[in-house]
KETIDO-884075 format. One record per atom (N, C-alpha, C, O): x, y, z; residue in three letters. Coordinates in steps of 0.02 Angstrom, whole numbers, padded with zeros to 5 digits, always signed. Each point is the difference from the previous one (the first is absolute). Layout:
N
XYZALA
...
END
This chain:
117
+04509+05443+05267MET
-00026-00007+00067MET
-00064+00040+00005MET
-00009+00051-00033MET
-00035-00075+00074SER
-00066+00032+00006SER
+00003+00059+00048SER
+00048+00010+00036SER
-00101+00028-00037PHE
-00006+00058+00044PHE
+00002-00022+00073PHE
+00032+00032+00042PHE
-00066-00088-00027GLY
-00002-00025+00069GLY
+00069-00020+00025GLY
+00017+00011+00059GLY
+00023-00041-00102THR
+00068-00020+00019THR
+00042+00062+00015THR
+00040+00000+00047THR
-00048+00051-00087ARG
+00038+00062+00011ARG
-00020+00033+00067ARG
+00043+00023+00037ARG
-00107-00021-00023VAL
-00023+00030+00063VAL
+00025-00041+00059VAL
+00024+00028+00049VAL
-00030-00094-00053PHE
+00023-00043+00055PHE
+00075+00010+00011PHE
+00022+00006+00057PHE
+00016-00003-00111THR
+00073+00009+00006THR
+00015+00069+00030THR
+00045+00006+00042THR
-00081+00045-00063TRP
+00011+00067+00026TRP
-00015+00004+00075TRP
+00035+00033+00038TRP
-00089-00068-00017LEU
-00020+00002+00071LEU
+00043-00044+00045LEU
+00019+00021+00054LEU
-00004-00082-00077HIS
+00030-00049+00044HIS
+00071-00022-00019HIS
+00033-00034+00039HIS
-00010+00053-00098GLY
+00064-00025-00024GLY
+00058+00046+00016GLY
-00006+00061+00001GLY
+00063-00092+00011GLU
+00063+00036+00008GLU
+00048-00025-00053GLU
+00016-00059-00003GLU
+00006+00104-00040HIS
+00044-00018-00055HIS
+00068-00022+00028HIS
+00031+00037+00039HIS
-00008-00096-00059VAL
+00064-00025+00026VAL
+00053-00007-00054VAL
+00059-00006+00016VAL
-00079+00007-00080GLY
+00051-00005-00052GLY
-00029-00007-00069GLY
-00060-00009-00010GLY
+00105+00015-00040THR
-00018-00006-00070THR
+00054-00043-00034THR
+00059+00005+00016THR
-00081-00047-00063ASP
+00048-00042-00036ASP
+00019+00032-00066ASP
-00022+00054-00017ASP
+00065-00089-00021GLU
+00025+00027-00064GLU
-00054+00005-00054GLU
+00010+00034-00050GLU
-00067-00068+00059PHE
-00055+00004-00048PHE
-00048+00057+00017PHE
-00046+00013-00039PHE
+00055+00020+00096GLY
-00045+00054+00020GLY
-00057-00023+00045GLY
-00042+00041+00019GLY
+00040-00105-00002ASN
-00051-00025+00047ASN
+00014+00028+00069ASN
+00057+00005+00021ASN
-00111+00014+00014ARG
+00007+00030+00067ARG
-00026-00050+00052ARG
-00052-00031-00009ARG
+00088+00025+00064TYR
-00015-00048+00052TYR
-00021+00036+00064TYR
+00029+00051+00019TYR
-00080-00079+00014TYR
-00030+00032+00058TYR
-00008-00051+00057TYR
-00005-00060-00011TYR
+00003+00087+00071VAL
-00017-00038+00060VAL
-00056+00038+00035VAL
-00001+00061+00000VAL
-00044-00098+00031ASP
-00057+00030+00036ASP
+00026+00032+00064ASP
+00033-00033+00040ASP
-00048+00097-00031LYS
+00021+00036+00060LYS
-00028-00032+00064LYS
+00033+00002+00052LYS
-00093-00031-00057ARG
-00033-00028+00059ARG
+00032-00065+00023ARG
-00005-00018+00059ARG
+00037-00019-00105THR
+00029-00065+00018THR
+00076+00000-00004THR
+00032-00052+00009THR
-00001+00111-00022LYS
+00073+00003-00007LYS
+00035-00022+00064LYS
-00017+00022+00055LYS
+00066-00066-00064GLY
+00038-00025+00057GLY
-00032-00057+00037GLY
+00032-00030+00044GLY
-00093+00013-00059LYS
-00034-00055+00033LYS
+00019-00065-00035LYS
+00032+00000-00052LYS
-00053-00055+00081GLN
+00019-00066-00026GLN
-00025-00011-00071GLN
+00036-00030-00040GLN
-00094+00053+00024ARG
-00030-00013-00066ARG
-00016+00066-00035ARG
-00058+00015-00014ARG
+00110+00026+00001GLU
-00014+00064-00032GLU
-00023-00009-00072GLU
+00020-00047-00034GLU
-00062+00092+00013ARG
-00030-00004-00066ARG
+00043+00038-00050ARG
+00018+00058+00011ARG
+00000-00091-00067ARG
+00043+00030-00051ARG
-00032-00007-00068ARG
-00035-00049-00013ARG
+00045+00098-00031TRP
-00027-00004-00067TRP
+00042+00041-00048TRP
+00043+00040+00019TRP
-00057-00050-00083VAL
+00035+00035-00054VAL
-00051+00033-00045VAL
-00053-00027-00013VAL
+00071+00087-00011LEU
-00039+00035-00051LEU
+00043-00001-00063LEU
+00054+00030-00002LEU
-00077-00065-00049TYR
+00038-00009-00061TYR
+00000+00064-00041TYR
-00049+00037-00001TYR
+00105-00025-00033LYS
+00002+00055-00048LYS
-00023-00027-00067LYS
+00026-00050-00024LYS
-00075+00083-00005GLY
-00027-00023-00064GLY
-00046-00059+00009GLY
-00038-00003+00048GLY
+00041-00043-00095ILE
-00043-00059+00001ILE
+00021-00046+00057ILE
+00059-00015+00006ILE
-00105-00007+00037PRO
+00018-00045+00054PRO
+00030-00065-00027PRO
-00034-00037-00036PRO
+00095+00024+00053GLU
+00035-00060-00024GLU
+00040-00028+00059GLU
+00054+00026+00016GLU
-00079-00077+00015ALA
+00031-00028+00060ALA
+00070-00027-00013ALA
+00040-00004+00046ALA
-00026-00016-00108SER
+00067-00027-00014SER
+00052+00056-00004SER
+00059-00015-00009SER
-00080+00078+00015LYS
+00048+00055+00000LYS
+00022+00019+00070LYS
+00034+00051+00009LYS
-00051-00089+00041VAL
+00024+00012+00068VAL
+00067-00035+00007VAL
+00004-00061-00006VAL
+00050+00099+00019PRO
+00066-00030+00008PRO
+00002-00049+00058PRO
-00039+00006+00047PRO
+00086-00054-00049PRO
+00002-00052+00052PRO
+00007+00027+00071PRO
-00032-00026+00046PRO
+00073+00078-00037GLU
+00009+00026+00068GLU
-00064+00032+00027GLU
-00015-00006+00060GLU
-00023+00039-00103TRP
-00064+00029+00022TRP
-00053-00054+00009TRP
-00043+00006+00043TRP
+00045-00057-00084ASN
-00046-00056+00009ASN
+00011-00034+00067ASN
-00048-00018+00035ASN
+00111+00010-00016ALA
+00016-00029+00066ALA
-00027+00045+00056ALA
-00026-00025+00049ALA
+00032+00091-00057TRP
-00025+00045+00051TRP
-00076-00002+00004TRP
-00029-00002+00055TRP
-00005+00001-00113LEU
-00073-00003-00001LEU
-00027-00063+00034LEU
-00051+00003+00034LEU
+00086-00059-00043HIS
-00022-00064+00028HIS
+00031-00014+00069HIS
-00004-00056+00025HIS
+00034+00108+00005ARG
+00028-00004+00068ARG
+00055-00052+00007ARG
+00010-00028+00054ARG
+00026+00015-00108THR
+00058-00045+00004THR
+00058+00037+00033THR
+00040-00029+00037THR
-00035+00094-00052ILE
+00050+00043+00033ILE
-00038+00055+00037ILE
-00055+00019-00019ILE
+00087+00007+00071VAL
-00032+00051+00042VAL
+00018+00070-00025VAL
-00043+00044-00004VAL
+00107-00034-00012GLN
+00024+00065-00020GLN
-00022+00018-00070GLN
-00004-00043-00044GLN
-00011+00107+00033VAL
-00019+00025-00066VAL
+00063-00001-00044VAL
+00052+00025+00021VAL
-00057-00052-00081PRO
+00059+00000-00045PRO
+00020+00072-00016PRO
-00042+00041-00018PRO
+00107-00027+00024VAL
+00023+00069-00012VAL
+00022+00009-00072VAL
-00013+00052-00030VAL
+00046-00101+00001SER
+00021+00005-00070SER
+00007-00070-00028SER
+00005-00050+00036SER
-00005+00047-00101ARG
+00006-00064-00034ARG
+00072-00023+00003ARG
+00046+00040-00009ARG
-00036-00105+00021ALA
+00067-00028+00000ALA
+00029+00005-00070ALA
-00037-00001-00049ALA
+00103+00008+00044PRO
+00029+00004-00068PRO
-00015-00062-00040PRO
+00002-00056+00025PRO
-00015+00067-00088GLN
-00019-00055-00044GLN
+00062-00040-00020GLN
+00051+00028-00018GLN
-00057-00093+00022ARG
+00055-00045-00019ARG
+00002-00005-00076ARG
-00050+00012-00033ARG
+00109-00031+00005PRO
+00005-00004-00073PRO
-00046-00052-00031PRO
-00019+00007-00058PRO
+00001-00059+00096TRP
-00042-00053-00028TRP
-00074+00015+00007TRP
-00041-00038-00027TRP
+00022+00091+00062GLN
-00070+00017+00009GLN
-00026+00039-00060GLN
+00034+00043-00028GLN
-00095-00059+00008LYS
-00033+00035-00055LYS
-00044+00055+00028LYS
-00023-00005+00057LYS
+00010+00058-00096PRO
-00046+00051+00024PRO
-00071-00027+00004PRO
-00017-00049-00033PRO
-00023+00080+00075HIS
-00068-00023+00011HIS
-00042+00005-00063HIS
+00004+00049-00037HIS
-00043-00101+00023VAL
-00047-00001-00055VAL
-00068-00017+00031VAL
-00006-00050+00035VAL
-00046+00090-00048PRO
-00065-00015+00029PRO
-00029-00065-00029PRO
+00025-00026-00050PRO
-00076+00000+00083ASN
-00032-00061-00023ASN
-00031+00012-00068ASN
-00044+00043-00007ASN
+00065-00080-00044LEU
-00022+00011-00069LEU
-00055-00049-00021LEU
-00019-00001-00059LEU
-00005-00040+00105THR
-00053-00048-00017THR
-00061+00037-00027THR
-00022+00050+00029THR
-00004-00074-00084GLY
-00059+00030-00031GLY
+00016+00056-00048GLY
-00046+00031-00027GLY
+00109-00016+00016THR
+00019+00052-00047THR
+00032-00031-00061THR
+00013-00060-00002THR
+00001+00100-00048ASP
+00033-00025-00060ASP
+00073-00019+00014ASP
+00030-00037-00039ASP
-00002+00062+00093LEU
+00070-00014+00017LEU
+00008-00061+00045LEU
+00056-00016+00020LEU
-00110-00018-00004ALA
+00003-00059+00042ALA
+00039-00056-00034ALA
+00001-00005-00061ALA
+00032-00037+00102TYR
+00039-00056-00027TYR
-00048-00052-00029TYR
-00050-00019+00031TYR
+00066-00003-00091ARG
-00038-00054-00032ARG
+00050-00050-00027ARG
+00043+00017-00040ARG
-00047-00079+00062PRO
+00049-00050-00022PRO
-00009-00017-00073PRO
-00053+00015-00029PRO
+00103-00047-00002PRO
-00008-00021-00069PRO
-00060-00047-00007PRO
-00010-00044+00042PRO
-00029+00054-00094GLY
-00059-00041-00010GLY
-00064+00029+00028GLY
-00054-00027-00010GLY
+00060+00083+00047HIS
-00059+00032+00028HIS
-00045+00023-00057HIS
+00025+00022-00052HIS
-00091-00026+00061ILE
-00047+00018-00053ILE
+00007+00073-00021ILE
-00013+00016-00058ILE
+00031+00028+00104LEU
+00009+00070-00018LEU
+00069+00016-00028LEU
+00015+00057-00018LEU
+00027-00108+00014LYS
+00067+00009-00028LYS
+00008-00041-00063LYS
+00056-00018-00019LYS
-00110+00003-00015GLY
+00003-00036-00062GLY
-00030-00069+00004GLY
-00023-00027-00050GLY
+00022-00003+00108GLY
-00031-00064+00011GLY
+00036-00059-00031GLY
-00027-00055+00000GLY
+00088+00064-00025ALA
+00037-00055-00030ALA
+00041-00035+00054ALA
+00050+00026+00024ALA
-00072-00085-00005ARG
+00033-00038+00052ARG
+00059-00038-00029ARG
-00002-00021-00058ARG
+00054+00014+00097ALA
+00058-00038-00023ALA
-00021-00073-00012ALA
-00039-00027+00039ALA
+00062-00003-00092PRO
-00020-00069-00014PRO
+00025-00047+00054PRO
+00055+00008+00028PRO
-00097-00058-00012GLY
+00019-00050+00049GLY
+00055-00045-00025GLY
+00011-00006-00061GLY
+00023-00026+00106SER
+00054-00045-00021SER
-00030-00064-00029SER
-00060-00012+00008SER
+00100-00028-00041GLY
-00024-00060-00034GLY
-00022-00056+00046GLY
-00028-00049-00025GLY
+00040+00053+00091ASP
-00018-00056+00044ASP
-00070+00007+00029ASP
-00020-00040+00042ASP
-00017+00090-00063TYR
-00067+00010+00027TYR
-00050-00043-00039TYR
-00002+00002-00061TYR
-00039-00040+00098GLU
-00052-00041-00030GLU
-00066+00016+00036GLU
-00008-00016+00059GLU
-00038+00047-00094PRO
-00064+00016+00033PRO
-00039-00063+00017PRO
+00005-00051-00034PRO
-00045+00055+00086TRP
-00042-00056+00020TRP
-00058-00006-00049TRP
-00032+00050-00017TRP
+00019-00109-00006VAL
-00055-00013-00046VAL
-00045-00053+00033VAL
+00024-00054+00017VAL
-00089+00069-00009PRO
-00044-00050+00031PRO
-00008-00061-00045PRO
+00004+00005-00061PRO
-00016-00063+00091ASN
-00008-00062-00038ASN
-00069-00004-00031ASN
-00015-00049-00034ASN
END
């Protein structure tokens, strides 16, 4: 976060909560309780928007009014959060992808390419 963001947050922000990733959430003191209150997040470490938990995302986008107090218990079928891996070496690449060897599965025998007359 930049120096200007820190100063703005210090002057106008009221800390309302922190999530399990260490991200801190704020509301503008000047607009608190009004119809269109201003809300923002200060990320811990590298800014990664996909690290905002669903309940805090709902609060930031004004889907819910109340500040989330704690995370709901995780269901057995839920996986832990994984950040967006696009553009990294850990990104998903389907079979045949050029960065995964480039060997495409052979086509079935019923394929006939178009040949111009």
